N, C-alpha and C positions, 0 to 999 in steps of 0.2 A: 240624953245620955252623954256623959262627959268622958273624955279620954285622959288618961294620965299624961302629964307634961313630957315624960320620958318617951312615951310612945309617939307623940306628936313630933318631938325633935327627931326621933329615928326615921319617921316617915318623911320629914322634910329633907334629911340627909340623903335618903334613898332617891328622892326626886332630883335633888341637886346632882347626885352622882350619875343618874341616868341622863340628865340634861348635859352634863360635862362630856359623858361618853358619846352622846349623839353629836354634840358640837365637834368633838375631836374627830369623830368618823367623818363628818362633813368636810372638816378642814383637811383631813388626809386625802379624801377623795378629790377635793380641789387641787391639792398639792400634786397628787398623781396625774391629774389631767394636765396641769401645767407642765410637769416634767415630761409627760408624753408629747405635748405640743412643742416643748423646747427641743426634745430629741428629734422629732420630725423636722423641725426647722433647721437643726444642725446637720442632719443627714442630707437634706436637699441642698443646703448651702455648701457643704463639702462636695457633693456631686457637681454642682455648678462650677466650683473652683477647679475640680479635676478636668472638666470639659474645657474651661478656659485655658488651663495650662497646656493640655494636649493641643488645642488649636494654636496656641502661641508657639509651641515647640515644633509642630508639624511643618515640613517644608512647604513653602508657598510657591506656586508656579506662575510665570508670567504668560506662557502660551498654552493653548489647549493642545490635545493630542493630535488633532488634524493639522493645526498650524505647525507643530513640531515636525510631523511627517513631511509636510510641504517643504520646510526649510532643509531637512535632511536629504531630501530628494534632489536638491539643487546640485548642479554639476560643480565639481571641485571640492566637495566636502571630504571625499575619500582620496588619499594620496596613494597612487599606484607606484609600483617599484620604478618605473621609468622616470616618473616625475621626481620621485624622491632622490634618485641618483643624480638627476640634473640639478636639483636644488643643492645637493652636497657639492657638486663640482663648481657651480658658479657662486657659491657662498650665500645664496639667499636663505638658506636654512638657518643662518645665524640670526635672522630677524624673528625667529619663533622661539617660544619657550616649550620645551618637551615636558609633557606630564606623563610619568611612568605610573601606571595603575597596577600596583602589586606590592607584595611584601618583600620581594627580593631587593636587597640593598646593593647588589653588584651593578655598577653602572655599565662599563664596557661600551658606552656610546659617546661619541664625540661629534663636534661640529655645530651643535646647537648653541644658541646664545646663553641658554640657561636650562637647567634640568630640575624639575620638582618631582619628588616621589610621594604619591598619595595612595593609600590602599583604597580599592574600589568601594569597600564597605563604608569608608568614612568620607566619600566624596562630598556628600551634601552637609557635612558638619560645618558649623558657622565659621570656624577659624579657617578651614580649608577653602571655603567659598570666598572668604575675604582675601585670602592669599592669591587665589586665581584672578580675582577682579583687578588686582594691581598689574597684571600682565596684559600686554597689548594683543599678542596673537599666541594661540595655543595649538600644539599638536599632541594628540593623544595616542599612546601606544600601551599595549598590555600583553599579557602572556597568550591571550586569545583575541582574535579580531572581534568576536561577539561582545567581549567585555569593553573594548574601545568604542564600539557602536553604542552600547548601552549607556556609557558615560557621556557620549556626545548627545544622545537623546535627552539625558537628564540635565545636562548643563544648558542645552538649548532651551528646554522648558523653563529653566531658571532665568533666562534672559541673556545668556552669553551669546555673542554673535560671531566673533572671529575665531572659530574653532574648526579644526580639521582632524581627521583620524588617519593613522597609517594603515594601509592595507596589510593583511596578514598579521604577523605577530612579532613580538620582541625578538625571539630566536631567529626567525627568518631575516629580520633586519640586520642582526649582527653577522649572520653567516653568509647571506646571499646578497646583501646590499653594501654593507660597510666593509667587510673583510674581503669578500670575493664575489664580484657581481655576477649573480646567476638568477635573473628574474623568472626564468622558466620553472624553477623549483616551486614557485607559488602554486602551480597547478597540481603538484603531487606530494609536497612536503609540509603543507600547512593544514590549519583547522578545516577550511572549506573543502579540502580534498577528501575528508572523511565522509562527506555526505554527497559528493558528486559521483555517484555510482556509475552514471552513464559513460564516464570516460574509461571505466575499467572493463567494459563489455562491448564487444563489437555488435552493432546493430545488423539487422537482416539486410538493410539496404547496401551494406558494404560487401556482403557475400563472403566475408572472412570466416574461416572455420579454425578454431585453435587446433594446433597440432596435438596428437595423442601423446600423452606422457609429459607434455611441456607444462611447467608450473604456471599457474594462472597469475594474473597481476595481484599485487598486494595493496590492500587499502590501508593508508596510514592510520594508526590508532586502533585498527581492528585486532581482535584476539587472534593469536597464532594457533593453528591446528597442527598437531604433531601426530603422524600415523606411526603406529608400532607395527613391526613385521612379526611374522611367525604366528604360532597358534598352538592349541593343544593337539 
C-alpha cells in the first residue's frame, strides 16, 4: 500500500515539529536548572559577603570580659573628689586629656591639658578611637557615673591602658569640685545616691525613731509625692 507524497511530507513535518518541541523543552529545563543553580550560588555568595562585612565592621576587642574586670578593679582607676581637687591644685591635671561623654557642648571645665567631646553612642567609631589613641592619658567624665564606667570598660577592652574615670558626674564636678569644693555632696546629690537607700533610713541598731510629723529624707531623683488636704 502506497501513501501519497503529500501525506508523507506532512507526517515528516509533524515528526520534526515534535522533535523540535521536545528539544526546546529539554533546553528550557536545562536553562531553568542552570538559572536555579546560579540563583542559589548568588544567594549564598551574597550571604557570605554580608557576614564578612559585618565581621569587618564589628568592633574587635583585645581583652576578655574577665581581663577587663580585673583591670577596672585596680586601685586608682576611679578618681575620687579629694584626689581630683588635689590634681587641680598642684597642676597634675594638665597632664590629662578630658573626654566628655555627652551631647552637651557647654564646656564650663578648665584646668585640663585638652578637652575632647565624644557622644557615648559613638565612642567605638573608627575616627573617635583613632583620635583617642593619639592621647597619652585620658580622664572620662559624663552626665552619669555609670556612663563613664561603661566607657572605661569598652575602651579597656579595646586595649586602651592609661584611662581613668571621674567619680560622680559632670554636674557634680562643676558645682562641688571646680566652683565650690563640697565633696560631701557626692553622698546625697549624685547618681549613686538614688540607689543607696540605706543612708536614708535609720537601722534598728541605732535605735533612732523619726519624729512624728517630721518630713522624711528625700531621695535624689525620686518622684515627689504631693498630699492634698480636705475631702468631700
